[in-house]
OpenMM code with the backbone's topology and positions (N, CA, C; nanometers):
from openmm import Vec3, app, unit

residues = "MET GLY ARG GLU GLU HIS ALA ARG TRP LEU ARG GLY ILE LEU ALA SER PRO LYS ARG LYS ILE PHE ILE ALA GLU LEU ASN GLY SER PRO VAL GLY THR VAL ARG TYR ASP LEU ASP GLY ALA ASP TYR GLU LEU SER TRP THR VAL ALA PRO GLU CYS ARG GLY ARG GLY VAL GLY LYS SER ILE VAL ARG ALA LEU MET ALA VAL ALA GLY ARG PRO VAL PRO ALA ASP GLN ALA ALA LEU ASP GLU ARG VAL ARG GLY PRO LEU ALA".split()
positions = [
    Vec3(-5.8123, 5.8372, 4.3421),
    Vec3(-5.8806, 5.7538, 4.4380),
    Vec3(-5.9046, 5.6181, 4.3736),
    Vec3(-5.8639, 5.5124, 4.4427),
    Vec3(-5.8834, 5.3772, 4.3915),
    Vec3(-6.0261, 5.3300, 4.4085),
    Vec3(-6.0555, 5.2194, 4.3447),
    Vec3(-6.1920, 5.1651, 4.3454),
    Vec3(-6.2407, 5.1347, 4.4878),
    Vec3(-6.1585, 5.0674, 4.5687),
    Vec3(-6.1980, 5.0322, 4.7051),
    Vec3(-6.2180, 5.1569, 4.7916),
    Vec3(-6.1270, 5.2525, 4.7778),
    Vec3(-6.1394, 5.3767, 4.8540),
    Vec3(-6.2671, 5.4503, 4.8150),
    Vec3(-6.2953, 5.4541, 4.6856),
    Vec3(-6.4174, 5.5186, 4.6383),
    Vec3(-6.5406, 5.4459, 4.6919),
    Vec3(-6.5381, 5.3136, 4.6929),
    Vec3(-6.6515, 5.2357, 4.7428),
    Vec3(-6.6760, 5.2655, 4.8908),
    Vec3(-6.5696, 5.2764, 4.9710),
    Vec3(-6.5850, 5.3108, 5.1131),
    Vec3(-6.6438, 5.4508, 5.1287),
    Vec3(-6.5924, 5.5448, 5.0509),
    Vec3(-6.6427, 5.6821, 5.0555),
    Vec3(-6.7914, 5.6846, 5.0203),
    Vec3(-6.8283, 5.6153, 4.9134),
    Vec3(-6.9676, 5.6144, 4.8693),
    Vec3(-7.0589, 5.5514, 4.9739),
    Vec3(-7.0169, 5.4412, 5.0338),
    Vec3(-7.0988, 5.3792, 5.1387),
    Vec3(-7.1213, 5.4769, 5.2542),
    Vec3(-7.0182, 5.5486, 5.2928),
    Vec3(-7.0310, 5.6471, 5.3999),
    Vec3(-7.1271, 5.7588, 5.3636),
    Vec3(-7.1163, 5.8074, 5.2421),
    Vec3(-7.2049, 5.9147, 5.1946),
    Vec3(-7.3501, 5.8676, 5.1929),
    Vec3(-7.3729, 5.7480, 5.1414),
    Vec3(-7.5091, 5.6967, 5.1314),
    Vec3(-7.5702, 5.6679, 5.2681),
    Vec3(-7.4874, 5.6402, 5.3674),
    Vec3(-7.5366, 5.6098, 5.5012),
    Vec3(-7.5630, 5.7347, 5.5846),
    Vec3(-7.5170, 5.8493, 5.5395),
    Vec3(-7.5308, 5.9716, 5.6174),
    Vec3(-7.6772, 6.0138, 5.6291),
    Vec3(-7.7263, 6.0361, 5.7521),
    Vec3(-7.8645, 6.0833, 5.7670),
    Vec3(-7.8816, 6.2290, 5.7249),
    Vec3(-7.7718, 6.2983, 5.7025),
    Vec3(-7.7776, 6.4396, 5.6636),
    Vec3(-7.7739, 6.4587, 5.5120),
    Vec3(-7.7586, 6.3499, 5.4374),
    Vec3(-7.7519, 6.3598, 5.2913),
    Vec3(-7.8517, 6.2636, 5.2305),
    Vec3(-7.9295, 6.3142, 5.1360),
    Vec3(-8.0234, 6.2318, 5.0607),
    Vec3(-7.9929, 6.2502, 4.9133),
    Vec3(-7.9802, 6.1387, 4.8415),
    Vec3(-7.9461, 6.1400, 4.6994),
    Vec3(-8.0533, 6.0630, 4.6239),
    Vec3(-8.0970, 6.1188, 4.5101),
    Vec3(-8.2002, 6.0562, 4.4292),
    Vec3(-8.1576, 6.0554, 4.2825),
    Vec3(-8.2061, 5.9565, 4.2090),
    Vec3(-8.1885, 5.9513, 4.0637),
    Vec3(-8.3214, 5.9923, 4.0017),
    Vec3(-8.3169, 6.0911, 3.9155),
    Vec3(-8.4376, 6.1387, 3.8481),
    Vec3(-8.4592, 6.0576, 3.7212),
    Vec3(-8.5832, 6.0187, 3.6997),
    Vec3(-8.6179, 5.9422, 3.5799),
    Vec3(-8.7295, 6.0113, 3.5038),
    Vec3(-8.7269, 5.9929, 3.3743),
    Vec3(-8.8321, 6.0403, 3.2856),
    Vec3(-8.8692, 5.9241, 3.1953),
    Vec3(-8.9928, 5.8824, 3.2022),
    Vec3(-9.0398, 5.7670, 3.1244),
    Vec3(-8.9541, 5.6431, 3.1495),
    Vec3(-8.9111, 5.6247, 3.2750),
    Vec3(-8.8352, 5.5061, 3.3122),
    Vec3(-8.6866, 5.5115, 3.2827),
    Vec3(-8.6383, 5.6203, 3.2269),
    Vec3(-8.4954, 5.6336, 3.1959),
    Vec3(-8.4334, 5.7402, 3.2854),
    Vec3(-8.3115, 5.7155, 3.3352),
    Vec3(-8.2458, 5.8161, 3.4196),
    Vec3(-8.2125, 5.9412, 3.3393),
    Vec3(-8.2436, 6.0580, 3.3984),
    Vec3(-8.2160, 6.1855, 3.3313),
    Vec3(-8.1333, 6.2800, 3.4175),
    Vec3(-8.1082, 6.2403, 3.5428),
    Vec3(-8.0297, 6.3273, 3.6293),
    Vec3(-8.0223, 6.2745, 3.7702),
    Vec3(-7.9511, 6.3493, 3.8527),
    Vec3(-7.9422, 6.3187, 3.9949),
    Vec3(-7.9685, 6.4468, 4.0719),
    Vec3(-8.0118, 6.4309, 4.1953),
    Vec3(-8.0366, 6.5458, 4.2808),
    Vec3(-8.0100, 6.5023, 4.4246),
    Vec3(-7.9591, 6.5954, 4.5044),
    Vec3(-7.9335, 6.5608, 4.6439),
    Vec3(-7.9453, 6.6845, 4.7306),
    Vec3(-7.9636, 6.6592, 4.8598),
    Vec3(-7.9510, 6.7674, 4.9556),
    Vec3(-7.8633, 6.7223, 5.0708),
    Vec3(-7.7910, 6.8179, 5.1251),
    Vec3(-7.7117, 6.8000, 5.2456),
    Vec3(-7.7684, 6.8957, 5.3488),
    Vec3(-7.7992, 6.8440, 5.4663),
    Vec3(-7.8536, 6.9254, 5.5739),
    Vec3(-7.7399, 6.9633, 5.6675),
    Vec3(-7.7247, 7.0929, 5.6892),
    Vec3(-7.6214, 7.1448, 5.7789),
    Vec3(-7.6901, 7.2370, 5.8786),
    Vec3(-7.7256, 7.1819, 5.9935),
    Vec3(-7.8033, 7.2606, 6.0897),
    Vec3(-7.9411, 7.2856, 6.0336),
    Vec3(-7.9767, 7.4116, 6.0150),
    Vec3(-8.1060, 7.4479, 5.9572),
    Vec3(-8.0947, 7.4793, 5.8091),
    Vec3(-7.9751, 7.4691, 5.7530),
    Vec3(-7.9524, 7.5043, 5.6123),
    Vec3(-7.9429, 7.3799, 5.5249),
    Vec3(-7.9899, 7.3926, 5.4025),
    Vec3(-7.9784, 7.2882, 5.3026),
    Vec3(-7.8797, 7.3334, 5.1953),
    Vec3(-7.8010, 7.2397, 5.1441),
    Vec3(-7.7234, 7.2637, 5.0230),
    Vec3(-7.7777, 7.1667, 4.9193),
    Vec3(-7.8222, 7.2202, 4.8070),
    Vec3(-7.8781, 7.1398, 4.6988),
    Vec3(-7.7760, 7.1260, 4.5871),
    Vec3(-7.7757, 7.0101, 4.5253),
    Vec3(-7.6889, 6.9870, 4.4103),
    Vec3(-7.7626, 6.8961, 4.3132),
    Vec3(-7.7541, 6.9252, 4.1843),
    Vec3(-7.8211, 6.8412, 4.0861),
    Vec3(-7.7432, 6.8381, 3.9567),
    Vec3(-7.7663, 6.7323, 3.8830),
    Vec3(-7.7073, 6.7162, 3.7503),
    Vec3(-7.8195, 6.6752, 3.6552),
    Vec3(-7.8051, 6.7134, 3.5306),
    Vec3(-7.9016, 6.6763, 3.4275),
    Vec3(-7.8226, 6.6221, 3.3092),
    Vec3(-7.8644, 6.5082, 3.2577),
    Vec3(-7.7989, 6.4489, 3.1412),
    Vec3(-7.7995, 6.5496, 3.0259),
    Vec3(-7.6903, 6.5579, 2.9511),
    Vec3(-7.6801, 6.6584, 2.8437),
    Vec3(-7.7974, 6.6579, 2.7466),
    Vec3(-7.8455, 6.5404, 2.7113),
    Vec3(-7.9545, 6.5344, 2.6126),
    Vec3(-8.0881, 6.5809, 2.6692),
    Vec3(-8.0945, 6.6049, 2.7994),
    Vec3(-8.2186, 6.6486, 2.8634),
    Vec3(-8.2150, 6.7940, 2.9083),
    Vec3(-8.1035, 6.8586, 2.8872),
    Vec3(-8.0902, 6.9973, 2.9326),
    Vec3(-8.1745, 7.0909, 2.8460),
    Vec3(-8.2182, 7.2006, 2.9094),
    Vec3(-8.2975, 7.2996, 2.8383),
    Vec3(-8.4446, 7.2628, 2.8268),
    Vec3(-8.4866, 7.1577, 2.8983),
    Vec3(-8.6257, 7.1114, 2.8899),
    Vec3(-8.6984, 7.1219, 3.0238),
    Vec3(-8.6382, 7.1913, 3.1212),
    Vec3(-8.7033, 7.2086, 3.2507),
    Vec3(-8.6834, 7.0932, 3.3473),
    Vec3(-8.5971, 6.9973, 3.3110),
    Vec3(-8.5742, 6.8813, 3.3966),
    Vec3(-8.5118, 6.9240, 3.5293),
    Vec3(-8.4128, 7.0113, 3.5249),
    Vec3(-8.3476, 7.0568, 3.6475),
    Vec3(-8.4460, 7.1212, 3.7440),
    Vec3(-8.5292, 7.2090, 3.6919),
    Vec3(-8.6299, 7.2743, 3.7772),
    Vec3(-8.7246, 7.1713, 3.8375),
    Vec3(-8.7641, 7.0751, 3.7598),
    Vec3(-8.8572, 6.9730, 3.8081),
    Vec3(-8.7954, 6.8874, 3.9172),
    Vec3(-8.6698, 6.8479, 3.9001),
    Vec3(-8.6111, 6.7609, 4.0018),
    Vec3(-8.5806, 6.8379, 4.1303),
    Vec3(-8.5487, 6.9658, 4.1189),
    Vec3(-8.5272, 7.0456, 4.2399),
    Vec3(-8.6597, 7.0643, 4.3142),
    Vec3(-8.7671, 7.0900, 4.2428),
    Vec3(-8.8989, 7.1025, 4.3075),
    Vec3(-8.9370, 6.9723, 4.3774),
    Vec3(-8.9126, 6.8608, 4.3096),
    Vec3(-8.9449, 6.7309, 4.3695),
    Vec3(-8.8606, 6.7071, 4.4944),
    Vec3(-8.7343, 6.7448, 4.4905),
    Vec3(-8.6477, 6.7285, 4.6070),
    Vec3(-8.6981, 6.8112, 4.7241),
    Vec3(-8.7400, 6.9339, 4.6970),
    Vec3(-8.7922, 7.0188, 4.8040),
    Vec3(-8.9148, 6.9545, 4.8684),
    Vec3(-8.9992, 6.8914, 4.7885),
    Vec3(-9.1173, 6.8241, 4.8428),
    Vec3(-9.0757, 6.7057, 4.9301),
    Vec3(-8.9759, 6.6310, 4.8866),
    Vec3(-8.9269, 6.5170, 4.9632),
    Vec3(-8.8629, 6.5635, 5.0936),
    Vec3(-8.7973, 6.6782, 5.0913),
    Vec3(-8.7314, 6.7312, 5.2108),
    Vec3(-8.8333, 6.7656, 5.3190),
    Vec3(-8.9595, 6.7763, 5.2816),
    Vec3(-9.0639, 6.7972, 5.3801),
    Vec3(-9.1003, 6.9416, 5.4063),
    Vec3(-9.0286, 7.0316, 5.3440),
    Vec3(-9.0621, 7.1730, 5.3592),
    Vec3(-8.9964, 7.2496, 5.2465),
    Vec3(-9.0565, 7.3596, 5.2083),
    Vec3(-8.9911, 7.4418, 5.1060),
    Vec3(-8.8569, 7.4915, 5.1572),
    Vec3(-8.7643, 7.5028, 5.0686),
    Vec3(-8.6322, 7.5557, 5.1036),
    Vec3(-8.6236, 7.6968, 5.0461),
    Vec3(-8.6357, 7.8001, 5.1311),
    Vec3(-8.6283, 7.9366, 5.0803),
    Vec3(-8.4959, 7.9625, 5.0094),
    Vec3(-8.5015, 8.0374, 4.9022),
    Vec3(-8.3818, 8.0617, 4.8209),
    Vec3(-8.2684, 8.1232, 4.9017),
    Vec3(-8.3021, 8.2064, 4.9997),
    Vec3(-8.1947, 8.2707, 5.0754),
    Vec3(-8.1313, 8.1771, 5.1786),
    Vec3(-8.1878, 8.0559, 5.1946),
    Vec3(-8.1310, 7.9594, 5.2873),
    Vec3(-8.0641, 7.8431, 5.2155),
    Vec3(-8.0704, 7.8414, 5.0850),
    Vec3(-8.0145, 7.7301, 5.0091),
    Vec3(-7.8958, 7.7776, 4.9264),
    Vec3(-7.7876, 7.7043, 4.9346),
    Vec3(-7.6723, 7.7296, 4.8484),
    Vec3(-7.6888, 7.6386, 4.7276),
    Vec3(-7.7219, 7.6942, 4.6137),
    Vec3(-7.7476, 7.6141, 4.4946),
    Vec3(-7.6195, 7.5927, 4.4162),
    Vec3(-7.5986, 7.4693, 4.3756),
    Vec3(-7.4756, 7.4324, 4.3066),
    Vec3(-7.5135, 7.3439, 4.1884),
    Vec3(-7.5361, 7.4030, 4.0734),
    Vec3(-7.5713, 7.3268, 3.9541),
    Vec3(-7.4447, 7.2953, 3.8786),
    Vec3(-7.4162, 7.1680, 3.8645),
    Vec3(-7.2932, 7.1258, 3.7975),
    Vec3(-7.3270, 7.0607, 3.6657),
    Vec3(-7.2482, 7.0905, 3.5671),
    Vec3(-7.2648, 7.0297, 3.4362),
    Vec3(-7.1732, 6.9091, 3.4317),
    Vec3(-7.2319, 6.7933, 3.4102),
    Vec3(-7.1548, 6.6696, 3.4037),
    Vec3(-7.1982, 6.5914, 3.2815),
    Vec3(-7.1223, 6.4912, 3.2514),
    Vec3(-7.1523, 6.4071, 3.1365),
    Vec3(-7.2733, 6.3207, 3.1596),
    Vec3(-7.3089, 6.2408, 3.0618),
    Vec3(-7.4266, 6.1540, 3.0731),
    Vec3(-7.4107, 6.0552, 3.1878),
    Vec3(-7.5227, 6.0143, 3.2414),
    Vec3(-7.5218, 5.9143, 3.3470),
    Vec3(-7.4770, 5.7804, 3.2920),
    Vec3(-7.4029, 5.7070, 3.3701),
    Vec3(-7.3576, 5.5736, 3.3274),
    Vec3(-7.4667, 5.4724, 3.3536),
] * unit.nanometer
topology = app.Topology()
chain = topology.addChain("A")
for resn in residues:
    res = topology.addResidue(resn, chain)
    for name in ("N", "CA", "C"):
        topology.addAtom(name, app.Element.getBySymbol(name[0]), res)
């Protein structure tokens, strides 16, 4: 995917009312990303945690914060959780 194509894709994703994306920070520094996609009554959650922050409860904290932002708890049996391991944030 070329730069322009990626930019168009990203603009579309960011404009979607069914998707919310957040950057998680700790002490003012980015430590991960978290998002939800709403599909009818179901949520799909996805999050990433910077390698140097893994194993410290950051993932759990950002998922809890996302659930609060979503406006209601997301029961585990209604959420498809997708934790991906990715490199450090740019």
